[in-house]
N, C-alpha and C positions, 0 to 999 in steps of 0.2 A: 320722651319724644314719640310721636306717632308717625313713623316713617312711611308706613303703608298708605295712610290717608293722603300724605303729601304726594306720594307716587301716583295715586289715582287722580289727584288734581292735575298733576303734570300731564298725564295721558289725555285728560280732557282738554287741556289747553293746547296740546299739540295739534288737535283737530283744526284749530283756527290759526295755525302758524303761518300759512301761506298768505292769508288775508290780513294779517295784523303785524307785519314785520316792523312797522314804525312804532308800535306800542311798547311800553314798558309795563310788564305785569309782575306783580308781587303777590304770591299766595303763601299763606302760612297759618300757623296756629299759635295761640298764646296760652301758656300753662303756668301754674304756680311752681316755682323752682323747688319748693319744699315738698308739696304733696303730689305734684304731677297732674293735678286736676285742672280743667280748662278755666280760663278767666274771661268772663263775658264783659261787654261794654268797655273795652279798652280802646283808647284813642290811638289811631295809626294815621300819621300825616307826614307830608314832606315839609321840612322846616323852611319858613319864609314863603309858603304858599297857603292857599285855602283848599288844597287837594288832600282829601283824607277820607277815612271811614272808621267804623267801629267793629270790634269782633262780635260774633253772634254768641248764642247761649252755649255752644260747644267750643268757644274760643277760636273759631276759624274766621279768616278774613281773606278778601281778595281786593287788591287795589290796582286798577289799570288806568294808565294815562300816557300821554306823549311827552317825554322829557327831552329838552334840548341840550341839557348838560347833566353832569354828575350831580346828584342831590343826596341829602341826608334824610333818611327815613327815621322818624321819631315814634317810639312806642311808649305811651305813658298811661298810668292809671293811678287813682288815688290810693295811697298806702304802699305803693311799690316804687322801686328805683326806676328811673327812666332809662330806656335802652335806645341806642342810635346805631343805624346801619348805613353804610355808603352804597348807593344804588347807581349803577351805570345805565345810560339810556339804551333803549331797544334790547333789553335783556328780559329773560324769563327767570325769575328768582323765586326759590322756595326757602322759607326760613321758619324755624321753630324758636319762639321767643320764650325763654324761661325767666319770668319776672321774680326778682327777689324783693322781699319786704323791705320797705324803707325803715331806717333807724328813727323811731319816733320818741326817743328819749327827750326829756324836756329840760336839758341842762341850761338852755338859754333863758328859761323862766326864772331860774334861781340866781341869787346874788353870788352864792358860793360856786366858783368854777368847778367843772368836771364832776359835779354831784349828779347822782341818778335817783330820781324820786321813787323809782320802783323798789330800790333796796330797803329803805326804812319801812315801806309798806309790807314787804315780804317778811321782815323781822317781826312785825306785829302779827302777821298771819301765823308764823311759827310759834310765837309765844302763846297764841290762843288755840293751838292744836288740841291740847288736852281738853279744853272746854267744848270745842266744836265737833270733835269726833264722837259721834253717837255710839260707835262700837265700844267705847270705854264705859258706857252706861248699861249695866245688865238689866235695868228695869225698863229699858226702851226696847220694844219688840215690834216688828212689822213683817207683813207677808210679802214675799217676792215671787212674781211669776217669771219663770225662766223659759225662754224659747231658744233652743240650740239647733243649728243646721250645719251640715258638713257636705260640701260638694267637691266633685273632682272635675277639672276642666281639661278637655282634650282638644284645644283650639289650635289650629295650624296658622291662623291669621291673627297676628298680635293686635291689630286695630279693633278686634271685637272685644278685647278685654275690658276696655273702659266702659263700654255700654253695658256689658254684663255685670261688671262690678257695681256700677251705679244702681242697676236694677236689683241686684242682690241686697244692697244696703237698705232698700226700702221694702224688701221682703217678697218681691214678685219678679218672676222671670218672664219676659216677653215670649210668646209662643214661637216666634221665628228663631229665637236663640236657644230653645229647649234642647236642640240636638247637640249643642256644643258644651252644655253644662249638665253633668249627671249627678243627681242627688244620691248621696250615700246614707245619710242619716238625718232625721229631723224628729225632735221630741219637744214636749212641753212638760214642765214640772213646777210644782209650787213648794216653796220653802218658807220657813219662819226664821227670820234673822233676829237674834237677841244677843246683844253684845257681840262677842266674837264667835258665838255658837251658831251653827246652822242645823236646823231640824227639818227633815223632809216631811211635808204634809201630804204629798201624794207621790206615787211612783211615776217614773217617766212614761208619758203617753206618747208612744212612738207612732207618728203619722205615716211615714214611709221610711223603711229602714232596710238598706242593703247590709248594714252592720247592726249589731245589738248595742244596747247601752253599755254593756261590759266592754265590747270592742272599743267603743268611743272613749271610755274612761281610761283604758289601758294604752291605746295608741296615742292619745293626747292627754298630757298631764292635766289633772283637774285645775280649773280656774277658780280664782277667788270669787265669792259671791257676797257683795260686789267687790270690785277693786277699790282699795282704800288708799287714796293719795295722802292722807294724813300720816301714814306710816313713812318711815325713812326709805323703804324700798317697796316696790310693787313687783310681785312675781308673775311673770307672763310665760306660761308653758315651761316652767322650771328655770327660767332666767330671771335674775333679780335686776330690775331697772331702778335707778335712783329717782325718787320722787322729787319734783321741783319744790315741794314743801319740806324736804329733808333738812335736818339741822345743818348739813354741809352743802346745801344747795347752791350757795353763792360761789363755791369753789368750782363747780362744774357747769353752771348755767349762766347765761347772760339774760337779764330781765329788762324789759322795756315797758314803760307805761304808755299804752296806746290811746286810751280814751277814758272819759268819765261820763257816767250816764245817770240821770235822775230817774228814780223809779218810785213806786208806792212805798217801798221799804226804806227809801233814802238814797244816798249816792252809792253808785256801784263803780268800781274801777276795772277796766279791762287791761290785763297785762299779757304781753307776749313773752315767751321764753324760748331760748335756743340752747342746745348743748354746745359747750365750748369745743368739744372734740366729737365729731359725728361718729367716730368709730367706737366710742364708749357706750355702754348700756345706759343711755339716758334719752329723754324725749325732746321733741320740739312741739310747740303748740301754744295755746292761749287759755286763759282762765278769767273768770269774772269774780271779783271779791266784793263782799258787802263791807262798806267802810265802817259801819257801826260796830259789828261784831267780828270783823276780819275772818269771816267764814266763806267757804266756797259756795258760789251760786251755780257755777257751771265750769266745766273744764273739758278741753278737747286736746288730745295728744296724738302724735304720730311718732313712729320710730324711723330715723334716717336709714336709707337703704345701705349706707356704709357700716351700720352697726354690726358688731361682732356677734352675729346670730346667723347660723347656717340656714340657707334656703329661704330667707325672708325676702318677700317681694313687696308686701305692703302691710302695715298694721295701723289701725285707727281705733281710737277709743274716745267716747264722749259720755259725759254725765251731766245731769241737771239735778239740783237739790231744791227742796221745799224750804220755806222760811224757818222751819223748825230743824233744819240741817239734815233731815232724813232724805235719802236718795229718792228721786221721783222716777227716773229712768236712766238706763245705761245701754249703750250700743257699742258692741265690739265687733270688729271685722279684721280678719287676718288672711293674707294670701301667702302660701308657701310654694315656691317654684322649684321643682326638682329637676328642671331641664339643665343640660350642660351646653356649653357654647357650640359644640359640634352637632347638637341635636336640632338640625334645621327642619326636620319634619315634625318636631314636637312630640316625639314618642313618649318622653317622660312627662307626667302630668303636673298640673298645678292643683293645689288643694286649697279650698276656700272655706274658712271657718267663720261662722257668724253666730253671735249671741245677743239676745235682747233681754233686758231685765226691766220689769215694771212693777211698781208697788200698788197698782190699781187692782181692783177685784178681778177684772177680766182683761184679757188681752184684746186689743183692737184687731179685728179681722175684717178684711175687705169683703163686702157682700158678693154673693155669687153672680148677681147681675153685672157688677163692675168687672168681675173677672172675665166674663164672656164678651161684654160689649166693648171693653177697652183693649182687646187683643191679647189678654193674658190667658194662661192655661186654665181651662175649666177642670172641675173635679173628675169628670168622666174621662177627659183627655189625659189628665195626670195619671189616673188609674190604669188606663190603657198603655200609656207610655212606660209606667213602672213595670207592668207585666212583661213588656218587651225588653226593657232594660235588664231585668233579672236574667234574661237568657243570653245577653251579649257576652262575648269573651272577656271584655274589660271588667264587667261587673262580677262575673264568676271568679276571675282572678283576684279582684279586690276582696271579696268575701273569703276566699280560700287563704290568701296571704294573711289576713287579719287573724283568722283562727290559728294558723300555724305559729305566727309570731307570739300571740297572746297565751296559748295553752301548751305548745309543744306537741300537739297532736295534729295529724293530717286528716281533714274531712274527706270522706268518699261520696257524700251525698246519700248515704244509706245509714241505718242505725248503728253501723260499725265504723269507728275511726281507727286510723293507723297511728300507733305511738304507744308509749313515749318515744320521741324521735332519737333520744340518746341510745336506745336499744337497737336501732336499725343498722348503723354502721359506726365502728370506732376501731381504734388500734391500741393494743396493749403489748408490751414487750414480750411477755411470755405467752400471750394468747395469739399474737399476730393479728391478722385481719378478722374482725368480728362482724358477722352478718346475722341479722335477726329479723323476725317478723313479730312485732308487738301489735296487739289489737285490743280494743276495748269498746264496750257499748256506750252510746251517747244518749242525750235526752230525747231523741226521736223514738227510742225504744222504751226507756223508763226515765222519768224525771228525777226520781229519788233513789234510784239504784243504778250502780255501774259495776259491770263485770269486765275484767281485763286479764290478759296473760301474754306471755311472750315465749318464743323458742328461738335460740341463737346457737351459732356454731363458730368455734375458733379454728382457723385453718392451720395455726402453728401447733397448738396443743392437741388438736383433733378431738376436742371435747364439746359435748352439747351442754348448754345451760338453759334454764327456763324458770318460770315462775307464774304466779297468778295472784289476782287481787279482787276483792269484793268490797264495795263501799255503799253505805246506806245513809241517807239523810233523814233524820227524824222530823216528823210534822210538828215542830215547835216554833214559837214566835222567833226566838233567837236561833242562831246556827248551832246545831248539834249533829255530829256524824259518828257512825260506828264503822270501823274498817278492819279488815284482816287480810294478810298476805302470806305467801310462802315464796322463797327465793332460793335457788341453787345457782350461784354465779360467783364471779370475781368481785371483790370490793377493794378499795384502796385502804390498806391496813393502817396508814397513819392518820386517817380521818375519823374523828368521833362525831357523835350526833350534834354536839354543841357547835361544830364548825358550820353547820347548816343554818344556824341563826344569822350568820353574816350574809347568807345568800337566800333569804327567805322568799324572794320573788324569782327564784331560779327557773329557767326553762331548759329542761333536758339534763343539764350537767349540774350535779349537786356538789361535787367535791372540788371543782375548779372552775375558773372562768371559761368563757366560750373559746377565746383565743388559745389558752393553754391546752384545752381539750382537743382543739383542732390540730395543733402542732405538737402533740404530746410525744411524738416519735423523734423530734429534733432535740436530742440530748446534748448538753454542753460538754459532757465528757464521756468517754467510753466506759468508765467504771460506775456509771450512774446506778443507784440502787433501785431495784424493782420491788415495789411494796404491794403488788397485787396478791391477795390471799383468797382462797376459796371459802365461801360462807354458805351454810345451809341454815336458814332461819325461818321460824314462824313468828309473825309479828301481829299483834292485835292492839288497836288504839282507838281512842275516842277524842274528838276535838269539840270544845264547848266554848260558847260565848256567854259569859256571866253578866257583864255590863258592856257599855260602849267602849270601855277602856281595857277590860280584863278578859283575856283568853287563856284557856288551859288545854293541855294535851296530856293524857294518861296512857302510858305504853306498857305492854307486857311482851317480853321477847324471850325466846328460848331456842337453842339450836347448837350448831357446831361451827367453830371458827378454825381455819387452818393456820399453821405457823411453820416456821422453818424457811428454807431456801425456796424462793418463789419459782425457781427453775424446775422444781420437782413436778412430776406428772400430775395433772389436775386430779386424777382419781386416786393417786397414791399419797397425797399430801397429808401430813399428820394434823391432828386437830385436838381441840379441847372442847368440852361441853360447857354451856353457860345458860343461865336464866336470870332475868332481871325485871324489876318493876321501877318505873320512873314517873315523875310528875313534873311538868314544865308549866311555868306561869309566865305569861307575856303581858306587859303593861305598856300601852301606847296612848297618847293623848292627842285629841284634836287631829285625827288622821282620817284619810279616805280609805275605805276598804271596798274591794270589788270581789264578789264571789262568782267565779266562772265555772259553772258546774260544780265539781268537787274540789276545786283549787281556790284558795284564798290569796288575794293579792293585797298588800299594804302599799298604797300608791304614794301617799304624800303625808308628811308630818314635819312640823317645825320643831317638835320637842323630842327629847331623848326617848329611845325605845329600850325598855328594860326586860331582860330575860333572867329567870331564876329557876334552877332545876335541881332536883335531888334524885338519886338513883340508889336502889338497894338490890344487890344481886349475889349470885354464887357461881362458882365454876369448879371444874374438876378435870385435870389432865389424866392421861393414861397411866401416869406414875403415881397418882394419888388414890387413896382408898376412900376418901369422903370429900364432900364439897366444902370449899372455903368460902367465907362470906366477905363481901367488900361493900363499901359505900362511896358515893361520889356526890360532890356538891359543886355547882358552877354558877357563875354570874356573868352577865354581859350587858354592856351599855353602848349604844351606838346612836349617832345623830348626824344629820346634815345641817350645817350652819351657814346661812346666807350672809355674806359680807358686802352685799350691795355691789358697787363697782369693782370691788376687790375679789369678786368671784365667790367661791364656795369651799368650805372646809368639811371634809367627811372624816369621822373618826370612829373607831370601835375599840373598846377595852374589854378584855376577858380575864377572868380569874377563876381558879378552881383548886380543889384539893381532893385527894383520893385516900380513903382510909382502908387499911389492910394491905396485904400483898396480892398482886394481880399478875397475870401473864402480860408480857410486854405489849401485845396488841391493845390492851385495855389502858395503858398509860397514855398520858397526853404527849403525843409526838408532834412537835412543832412542824407545821407544813412547809416543806422546802419546795423549790421549783428548779428542776434541773434541765429546763428547756430555755430556748432563746426568747421566750415570750414573757410578758409582764402580767402578773396577777395581783390585784390590790390586796388580796387576803392570803397570799403565800409569801414566804421570805425568799426574796429573789436570789440571793447568793448562798443559800443554805441547801445542803443536800437533803434528800428524803431520808428520814430515820436517822438523822445525824444527832439530834438532841431530843431527849424525852424527859418528862418530869411527873412527879406525883403531887406536886404543889407548884402553882405557876401563875404568872400574870403576863399578859402581852398587849401590845398596842399596835394598831394599824391606823395611820393618819395620812391624809392626802389633801393638798390644797390646789385647786384649779383656780388660777388667778384671772382667768377670762380675758386674757390679752391686755391687762392693765399696762404692761410695758411695751409690747409689740404695737399696741394701738397708737403709740406716740412716735414710732419710727417710720418715716416716709418710706414707701415701697413695701415694707413688711406688713403694714397694717391692712393692706388690701388682701393679704393671704388669710386673715382672720385666725391667726395662730393663738394658742393658749400657752401660758407658762404653767408648768406643773412642778410641784414639790411633794416629796413623800418622806415619811419617817416611819420606821418599823422597829419595835423593841420587844424582846422576849427575855424572860428571866424565870428560873425555876430550879427546884432541887429534886433529886431522886435518890431514895434509899437503896442500899444493896440487897434488901430483903426480896425484892422482886426477881432478882437473879436466881433465887432459890426455887421459884416456880418454873420458869423457863429461861434458858440461857439467852441473854440479850444478843441481838444481831451484831455482827462485827461492825465497829464504828459508832454504835449508839452510845451516847454518853450523857452525863448530867450537865445542865446548863447553870453552873454555879456562878459564872460571871455574866452580867447582862450582855445580850447580843443586840447590836445596834447596826442598822444600815440606813443610809439616806440616799436620796436620788433627786435629780432634776431632770425635767423633760420638756418636750414640745408636743403639744396636743393639737388636735383638729387639723392634722396634715391631710390635705386633699379631702377634708371633712370626714375621714374614715379611720385615721391612724394616730397613734401616739408612740413616741420614741423616748426612752429613759436612759440616763446614764446613772448607774447605781454603784455606790461604794460601801464596803463593809468597814465599820469604824472599830470593831473589836474582833477578838479571836483571830488575830493575824497569823498565828502559828498553825492554823488548820489548813494544811497544804492541799487537802483533797477537794476543797471548794475554792472558787475564785475570790479575789479581793475586790475586783471591779468588773463591770460588764455593761454592755449595751443590750437593751431589751426592747421589744416592740409589743404593741397591743392594738387590736382592731376595736374601734369604739365609735359608734354613731351617736350623735347628739345634736341638739339645737345650738 
């Protein structure tokens, strides 16, 4: 509904109220109930009379006449259900008419009652998917031109949205509207599509950018190029929507045969489809099917506003195909509204995302003359506007927030950034409040070299900590870096380097999730074990890309690690010396990678990610005369599996073995969580340092069901809640030989019986929180840790 436009019309009509008391005036607009777009040329008339009018191109109409009695106003259009309204005489009436598409199924044409001709046609289309999907043919390659744009809208009058949205969809912004819509990012890039593989032919050519291409890729989950409706699901910004061509499409869609068209290629069928449940991740729209080969000729889809997707205001996607089934062009538009109901001044913005794909050699660009004479922004005006926009508070905040969120560093506008943010402020039980000043150089000073360091103070232990780092990017075609660091600080003693594989895209906090780190002082019991140990370490490493799938990291470490009671004074803590060399191999297939200065982000992959590592080292305690040698081997497999309408499953499996006897900080200590928060990669009801092993296997698995049940419950489905399930398993053994090196902490024991905990939860609470109820199914005799608990987690997502 466009309430403000109706309001303005009413104010106009009131000017004539005194002279038109005997008239009946009806003013209104006609929109499509599905898309909200205006419907032109709609017939509006009083039944039984010849008094009427039609809606204009914006769907607006005004009908004024003198009625002697109550009449029925009829609103009708071809392809839509007729609407009727009772109108009293001598009234001023405003109405918004939302027309619903008429049911065009052709049951009456067939002899068999209740048959739907669209269903057998869809079965033929599904049977021909393997033949018509060019992505299945590796020998077919074509070049795609991609044009991406990202805008932020700060509009206080909702009636301006429609005009701007229509302008944005054709790629041009009227000059009068340029102050209401602010461009954040725009780029063009050329890709080669061959089968399911995407090869960039050119880098992103950024035309105007308040954000960088890395910012864009990290803030918005990469999109498919192009979207493939022949697959069972279509991933839109991390959400899996069921394709109407999916094998189970009939269970979730209603199909209607709307029309048949004769073309040069033969007969084409136009089918409309609607989601049976608007709250499920499915589309509404229409498609054109070639009757000869049952291939898509074109498709247009929208997502219902009720769909279980946060912040969604509008989503539209259209594709057209050539006779050889290769995509000709694709247009994608998405509006995300971050406003809340109480946001009457529209402080929170709307984000508009647009993408155009074309297989033509060049993109069509409006000539400069047309931009100037038709009232659109000229190049000089755009350049001037962009210079001024960069200095506005909103634009500065947008760029600032993007860099902090993506990198964990705070930009200062100088060649020096503040960060890593985890070193600025935190709380540890033995350290108390930790305040630090971390700094590093950025690309404004050197593009291929970064120098960084930090100095911090703990107010409880009254100890200074600090460190430094240097990183160098080698001038090679593939990514190769050399780095070195020194640290004198506290570390979590139960965390080994393989745990970081599960958090490879971490921002700030490596050992635990953001919520657990934020509320780390909220212990569930007074006897919670503190595992913070002092570490002084030199660390040198190199990161290398060998192929598109294979990455390696080679590390050399030597230093001192503290042990014993964590309550001991920071400077008096006992320690042992160590040195090690390790090699880590990472295999990932068909994934997006973003390099943000010296940090690598792995954004998206449908396939398992494999880590394999080996470590050879030595150590010596104060009671030993010579160094002992040890070896470690570890393996990890993790994956995100889309289940379509049933949400997504995430799992991670780790296994490892330690050869030789080692001090207990070098054992595999299963990560417990003694706070009231939930961490997907820590055992919720296990104490820290409760179990350790020298050979082990563990599983972390979670299932986000994406509201598959809540979406079917009246009332609850409007809350857009998610059902959550979790399973965590750990198993391992530990020999007594390790006790000969250092005495194990009180309470640390071997995990000879599998440890299992399960949980159920509700996610997307107020769009920001999850709550879990977790049970421990084994080790019921461990009285020091709870058998059941309620935990929470802060989590933002679409």
